[in-house]
Phi, psi and omega in degrees: 000116175291131178231139187289142178301145173277132176292134181302330184233016173064215176282001188281344184304308185299327179289326178290325180293327181295307186293315183293334177283345175298153189295323184284358175257016179286110187291329174304318181293316182298316191283332182290322184290323177292328180290330183300317184252024178291135176307315180308310180298313190287322186283347179264354172297123183234156175286119184280311184194151171259121177273110184256146176167332178287147171253013182213183179299136169269116191266331180207156174231153178206127176282151168285171181300323189271357176076010188261343184234137174238130181251136182236138179224148195219175180286355180268015167075009187259149163234127181244142172253141190232142162261086196297341183274334171250016180051042190236132172282125189264324180202145182238111185250109179275116173272159174278009184302156177239006186216163186301134178273123179260348179207141181218135181219146170278137162289120186287158179071023184237024177057035176058026187260328172266129178245141171243142179226143180236141190209178183285001176262014172077009183241156182239143165228149179242132182238144171248108191281000176277351184278159178300324182239175186258027180283129178298151172272351177194144181219151176219135181228038192273332178294140179264359172226183185298144168277125183260320182215156173237150179223151179228164177242140176295346187257352188227118182266359183246349186237146166217174188231146173238149180234129187235165182272013172274351181091010187248145164239120180260146182249122186245118180252107192285342176287347184254138174292152181230128171245117181295137178061037186249211184274355182300130172268098186231005181272108184274306187232139171226096191294343178291344186284336186218355178257207187265182184288143177058049170299142175233128177272123186256332185205165179198150188208143179256129176290123188291342187250339176230075189303343176297337184269124178230131184249143177230150176235131178240190180279055176204195186268353188271134167259120181264132182246112184255143166268116189281337186291344183252015178241144172256139178292137178257171179252145167284151178273111185293348181283341177271145184280331186245121178300333180292353186281314185201158177228129188271134167243167182299330177229255183265170187284345177292345175300338180288339184288131189287138183295158175303135184085351182276327180223138169249148178251132181235130173199153183304135180302323191277353173260334186318291182290327181296317180303309180308320185283311190298322182315320181273350181255009177079016185285166177305331183296338181285347170272002176287157175208149173269107194268338184204141172211160184199153178263162171282156178311326183269357173082013187269340189230146178240125179253123184237137176257118168259120179310138183059014176220236193234177174261134181235148178241123179257139173267107176278348175263342174225065183297142175268148184286157178269155186282134168276116176255157177292160178297319188294339183282320178296329184282329183286350180275000000 
């Protein structure tokens, strides 16, 4: 009687093939991920060169679209462009800023020629470095407090966004003429309309794959994700001397409250309920702030740094609902 040879793994062979075919079993991907943090690799990282030129603290760096030019901005009001691979300074731009420069960006698809700066003097400037002089081609002083961060979209060569400690996010379109405190509708987000007293926007980011999504961090525990398509631009009140005083809307101030579906809130689950209780008690939780955030290259995740706390990674495509705890639990803590 003839017998068929027994399979060494029985029917599990097909299951093994299926599992090994999954993306997270890609050995090249696994090895590359491990090598990024391998001690042998980290221990061999050394300082290659120092790019000297600034006379103040360097607050921000920005790569050009093609990755060949590095821009640095400093407390000395200068923006310098470098060829980091040849350790060579390409351009020294003396800006008219009168405060520390906190953010510098290249406008995309402009052949690395247009630069945007935001600073502690509450102003933003746009420069064309191909011009014979360093006079800005556009300026804005609509913010009432320090401009902390700027954002651009890789798909839009004409617009940028500024986040200020006055609680405002402004949208700038360089194709349109601009008069500060005029009739321009350039207020995209006004946290003062629906948050607490003295809100400050600390950081801002645009989703590289879905440019309609804009995320901001403020002086609380929440990372806010907005859909710009669902927001109407508002106007600054030109009758006020300080922009932080008022924003004029078509009717009442309640129109500044985001409509349902316009904004999503992300926060660490273990801080949510504690923050609500501690905020009214003057506890340390109320002094937390999201100081930096950025999207993953595919736009599916949001990485946020919280001052005096940790770094958090949020899934923006499939967010989880927060856990609701009973009030008795809070009182027991």
